[in-house]
C-alpha positions as CSV (number, residue, x, y, z in Angstrom):
1,M,-5.0,-48.5,178.4
2,Q,-6.9,-45.2,178.4
3,Q,-4.8,-42.2,179.4
4,A,-5.9,-40.4,182.5
5,T,-7.6,-37.1,181.9
6,Q,-5.6,-34.0,182.9
7,T,-7.0,-32.3,186.0
8,Y,-8.6,-29.0,185.3
9,R,-6.6,-26.2,186.8
10,G,-7.6,-22.5,186.5
11,R,-6.4,-19.3,188.1
12,F,-7.2,-15.7,189.0
13,A,-4.3,-13.3,188.5
14,P,-4.9,-9.7,189.8
15,S,-2.5,-6.9,189.5
16,P,-2.0,-5.0,192.8
17,T,-2.8,-1.6,191.3
18,G,-5.8,-0.9,193.5
19,P,-8.6,-2.5,195.5
20,L,-10.6,-5.4,194.3
21,H,-13.6,-3.9,192.3
22,F,-16.7,-5.5,190.8
23,G,-15.0,-6.3,187.5
24,S,-12.2,-8.1,189.3
25,L,-14.7,-10.0,191.5
26,L,-16.6,-11.1,188.4
27,A,-13.4,-12.6,186.9
28,A,-12.5,-14.2,190.2
29,F,-15.8,-15.9,190.6
30,G,-16.1,-16.8,186.9
31,S,-12.8,-18.6,187.0
32,W,-13.5,-20.2,190.5
33,L,-16.9,-21.5,189.5
34,A,-15.6,-22.9,186.2
35,A,-12.9,-24.8,188.1
36,R,-15.2,-26.1,190.7
37,H,-17.8,-27.2,188.0
38,A,-15.0,-29.3,186.5
39,D,-13.9,-30.7,189.9
40,G,-10.7,-28.9,189.3
41,E,-8.2,-26.7,191.1
42,W,-8.1,-22.9,191.4
43,L,-5.0,-20.9,192.0
44,I,-4.2,-17.3,192.7
45,R,-1.3,-15.5,191.2
46,I,-0.2,-11.9,192.0
47,E,0.9,-10.2,188.8
48,D,3.2,-7.6,190.4
49,L,5.5,-6.9,187.5
50,D,5.1,-3.1,187.2
51,P,6.2,-1.3,190.4
52,P,5.5,2.2,189.1
53,R,1.8,1.3,188.8
54,E,1.4,-0.7,192.0
55,V,-0.2,0.5,195.2
56,A,1.5,-0.3,198.4
57,G,-0.5,-2.9,200.4
58,A,-2.9,-3.6,197.5
59,A,-2.0,-7.2,197.1
60,E,-2.6,-7.9,200.7
61,R,-6.0,-6.1,200.6
62,Q,-7.0,-8.0,197.5
63,M,-6.2,-11.3,199.2
64,H,-8.1,-10.3,202.3
65,A,-11.1,-9.4,200.1
66,L,-11.0,-12.6,198.2
67,A,-10.9,-14.6,201.5
68,S,-14.0,-12.7,202.7
69,F,-15.8,-14.1,199.7
70,G,-14.6,-17.6,200.4
71,L,-12.2,-17.6,197.5
72,I,-9.0,-19.4,198.7
73,S,-6.2,-20.6,196.4
74,D,-5.8,-24.4,196.3
75,A,-2.0,-23.9,196.2
76,P,0.5,-21.4,197.6
77,V,0.0,-18.0,196.0
78,V,2.7,-17.1,193.5
79,K,4.1,-13.6,193.1
80,Q,5.5,-12.7,189.7
81,S,8.0,-10.3,191.3
82,E,9.8,-13.4,192.8
83,R,10.1,-15.3,189.5
84,G,12.6,-13.3,187.5
85,A,15.0,-16.3,187.1
86,H,12.2,-18.3,185.6
87,Y,11.5,-15.6,183.0
88,Q,15.2,-15.1,182.3
89,A,15.4,-18.9,181.5
90,A,12.5,-18.6,179.0
91,L,14.0,-15.5,177.5
92,D,17.4,-17.2,177.1
93,T,15.7,-20.0,175.2
94,L,14.0,-17.6,172.8
95,L,17.2,-15.7,172.2
96,A,19.2,-18.9,171.6
97,S,16.7,-20.1,169.0
98,G,16.6,-16.7,167.2
99,A,12.9,-16.3,168.1
100,A,13.8,-13.2,170.2
101,F,16.1,-10.3,169.4
102,V,17.6,-7.2,171.1
103,C,16.0,-4.0,170.0
104,H,17.4,-0.5,170.4
105,C,14.3,1.3,169.0
106,S,12.6,4.0,171.2
107,R,8.9,4.8,171.1
108,S,9.7,7.9,169.1
109,D,11.6,5.8,166.6
110,L,8.5,3.7,166.1
111,A,6.0,6.5,166.0
112,D,5.9,6.7,162.2
113,G,4.7,3.1,162.1
114,G,2.0,3.6,164.6
115,G,4.1,2.0,167.3
116,V,4.1,-1.3,165.5
117,H,7.6,-2.7,165.2
118,R,8.4,-4.4,161.9
119,A,12.1,-3.6,161.7
120,C,14.7,-1.9,163.9
121,V,15.1,1.7,162.9
122,A,17.1,3.1,165.7
123,A,20.0,5.3,164.6
124,A,22.2,4.4,167.5
125,A,22.5,1.7,170.1
126,R,20.9,2.3,173.5
127,P,22.5,1.3,176.8
128,D,19.1,-0.2,177.9
129,P,17.7,-2.1,174.8
130,A,14.4,-4.0,174.9
131,I,14.1,-7.6,173.8
132,R,11.3,-8.5,171.4
133,L,9.7,-11.6,170.0
134,R,10.2,-11.8,166.2
135,V,6.8,-11.9,164.4
136,P,7.3,-12.8,160.7
137,D,5.4,-10.9,158.1
138,G,2.0,-12.5,157.4
139,T,1.7,-14.0,160.9
140,R,-2.0,-14.4,161.5
141,L,-3.4,-16.4,164.4
142,S,-6.9,-17.6,165.3
143,F,-8.3,-19.6,168.1
144,E,-11.7,-20.6,169.4
145,D,-12.6,-18.8,172.6
146,G,-14.9,-20.6,175.0
147,L,-17.2,-17.6,175.3
148,Q,-16.4,-15.0,172.5
149,G,-16.1,-17.6,169.7
150,D,-13.6,-17.5,166.9
151,F,-11.0,-14.7,167.3
152,A,-8.4,-13.9,164.7
153,Q,-5.6,-11.4,164.7
154,D,-3.0,-10.4,162.1
155,V,-0.3,-10.3,164.8
156,A,2.4,-8.9,162.4
157,A,0.3,-6.0,161.1
158,E,-1.7,-5.2,164.3
159,V,0.9,-5.9,167.0
160,G,4.3,-6.4,165.4
161,D,7.4,-7.7,167.1
162,F,6.3,-7.4,170.8
163,V,8.3,-6.7,173.9
164,L,9.4,-9.5,176.2
165,R,11.7,-7.5,178.5
166,R,11.3,-3.8,178.6
167,A,14.0,-1.2,178.2
168,D,13.7,-0.3,181.9
169,G,14.6,-3.9,182.7
170,L,11.1,-4.9,183.8
171,W,9.5,-8.1,182.5
172,A,6.7,-7.8,180.0
173,Y,3.3,-9.3,180.9
174,Q,3.2,-11.5,177.9
175,L,6.3,-13.5,178.7
176,A,5.6,-13.8,182.4
177,V,2.0,-15.0,182.0
178,V,3.0,-17.7,179.5
179,A,5.9,-18.9,181.6
180,D,3.8,-19.0,184.8
181,D,0.7,-20.7,183.2
182,A,3.0,-23.5,182.0
183,A,4.9,-23.8,185.2
184,Q,1.6,-24.0,187.2
185,G,0.0,-26.5,184.9
186,I,-2.9,-24.1,184.0
187,T,-5.3,-25.9,181.7
188,D,-8.0,-23.3,181.4
189,V,-7.8,-19.5,181.5
190,V,-11.0,-17.7,182.4
191,R,-10.5,-14.0,182.5
192,G,-11.8,-10.6,181.3
193,A,-12.3,-9.8,177.7
194,D,-9.8,-6.9,177.9
195,L,-7.2,-9.6,177.5
196,L,-8.7,-11.2,174.5
197,D,-6.4,-9.5,172.0
198,S,-3.4,-10.5,174.1
199,T,-4.1,-14.2,173.6
200,P,-2.7,-14.6,170.1
201,R,0.6,-13.2,171.4
202,Q,0.6,-15.6,174.2
203,I,-0.2,-18.5,171.9
204,L,2.7,-17.5,169.7
205,L,5.0,-17.5,172.7
206,Q,3.8,-20.9,173.9
207,R,4.6,-22.3,170.4
208,A,8.0,-20.7,170.4
209,L,8.8,-22.2,173.8
210,R,7.1,-25.5,173.0
211,L,4.7,-25.1,175.8
212,P,1.1,-26.3,176.0
213,T,-1.7,-23.9,175.1
214,P,-4.6,-23.7,177.7
215,R,-8.2,-23.4,176.8
216,Y,-9.4,-19.8,176.9
217,A,-12.7,-18.2,177.8
218,H,-13.0,-14.5,178.1
219,L,-15.8,-13.1,180.3
220,P,-17.4,-9.8,179.5
221,L,-15.5,-6.7,180.6
222,V,-17.5,-4.7,183.2
223,V,-17.4,-1.0,182.3
224,G,-18.7,2.1,184.1
225,A,-21.2,4.6,182.8
226,D,-18.4,6.3,181.0
227,G,-17.7,3.1,179.0
228,R,-14.3,2.7,180.5
229,K,-12.9,-0.4,182.2
230,L,-13.6,-0.3,185.9
231,S,-10.0,-0.1,186.9
232,K,-9.7,3.1,185.0
233,S,-13.1,4.5,185.9
234,L,-14.6,6.5,188.7
235,A,-17.1,3.6,189.0
236,A,-14.2,1.4,190.3
237,L,-15.3,1.5,193.9
238,P,-14.0,-1.4,196.0
239,V,-16.3,-4.2,196.8
240,D,-17.3,-4.4,200.5
241,A,-15.4,-7.2,202.0
242,A,-17.2,-6.6,205.3
243,D,-20.6,-7.4,203.7
244,P,-19.9,-9.9,200.9
245,L,-23.3,-11.4,200.3
246,P,-24.8,-8.5,198.2
247,A,-21.7,-8.5,195.9
248,M,-21.8,-12.3,195.6
249,R,-25.4,-12.2,194.5
250,A,-24.7,-9.3,192.1
251,V,-21.8,-11.3,190.5
252,W,-24.0,-14.4,190.2
253,H,-26.6,-12.3,188.3
254,A,-23.9,-10.7,186.1
255,L,-22.7,-14.2,185.2
256,G,-26.1,-14.9,183.7
257,Q,-27.0,-17.5,186.3
258,A,-30.5,-18.6,187.4
259,S,-31.9,-17.0,190.5
260,L,-30.9,-18.4,193.9
261,A,-33.9,-17.0,195.8
262,A,-33.7,-19.6,198.6
263,T,-30.2,-18.5,199.4
264,G,-30.8,-14.8,199.4
265,S,-29.6,-14.6,203.0
266,G,-27.3,-16.6,205.2
267,S,-23.6,-17.2,205.3
268,V,-20.9,-16.8,202.7
269,D,-20.2,-20.6,202.9
270,R,-23.9,-21.5,202.3
271,L,-24.2,-19.1,199.3
272,L,-20.8,-20.2,197.9
273,E,-21.9,-23.8,198.0
274,A,-25.2,-23.1,196.4
275,M,-23.4,-21.2,193.6
276,R,-21.0,-24.1,193.1
277,R,-23.9,-26.6,192.9
278,H,-26.1,-24.6,190.6
279,F,-23.5,-23.0,188.3
280,D,-24.3,-23.5,184.6
281,P,-21.5,-22.6,182.2
282,A,-23.9,-22.5,179.3
283,R,-25.6,-19.4,180.9
284,L,-22.4,-17.3,180.9
285,P,-22.8,-14.1,178.9
286,R,-21.1,-14.1,175.5
287,T,-20.9,-10.4,175.0
288,P,-17.5,-8.5,175.2
289,Q,-18.9,-5.9,177.6
290,L,-21.3,-5.5,180.5
291,S,-22.4,-2.1,181.7
292,L,-22.3,-1.8,185.5
293,A,-25.2,0.7,185.3
294,A,-27.3,-1.7,183.2
295,L,-26.6,-4.5,185.7
296,H,-27.9,-2.4,188.6
297,N,-31.0,-1.3,186.7
298,D,-31.7,-4.9,185.7
299,R,-31.4,-6.1,189.2
300,D,-33.9,-3.4,190.4
301,T,-36.6,-5.2,188.3
302,K,-35.8,-8.8,189.2
303,P,-36.2,-10.7,192.5
304,D,-32.9,-12.1,193.8
């Protein structure tokens, strides 16, 4: 008897460090469209693991903005700040197997090695040690990204033994995202290319925890005129949730899709349905970056 195919399940996972900007919206729509094209599910997860960087009320404003564009999670929204016990269980598994270890090194201890941890060099024990994943010498990992093609990284030399729980007690992104993707049954991760070089670390963690590895596709990172990621750029103006149609059409164009001239006006629901019906994954851009300025200039020369 033929085994049933696993249902496609994607997700969008913003960090509440500011308003939803165009780059965030591109990732949200890219992941949503890919899930709908596969007749799958789409989830939202709030990655609120770093309180010092978070902005009060940002998560709620992001959710409101997503709703104004018709992007609603198919399951209850998960907040990483509420999942510490889940991460601790994963960490305990790694410690018990010897895949993870307690590290007393400070940043200054590692400075001579370019910040890459290859051996503990701390002169004394710290009251607040970090916990790292052990990355053996020669560990090199490659995978086929759905948009960026073959990606390889010498994890030992370029990254080293990486942090799972920080010295300040906060959970590291790499451990949390791996644990949550597995717990939520995520089959496909469509996200920005700024996270491309994090993927080998996540695959190593999945293997160490004996978890499935999703398929990955990294959309181009939208950068401002200064060449910086929008979340770190003056170009990171929030999208207008009160007037969503222009931003929706701009995202559609940035995703390389064919013109939807007949739906140039109307409701969010109508445009969203047209986008769902006409989305073509083969047209998605396969470059690591898109310039926001270039997108605006290109749109000035093309009818919508």
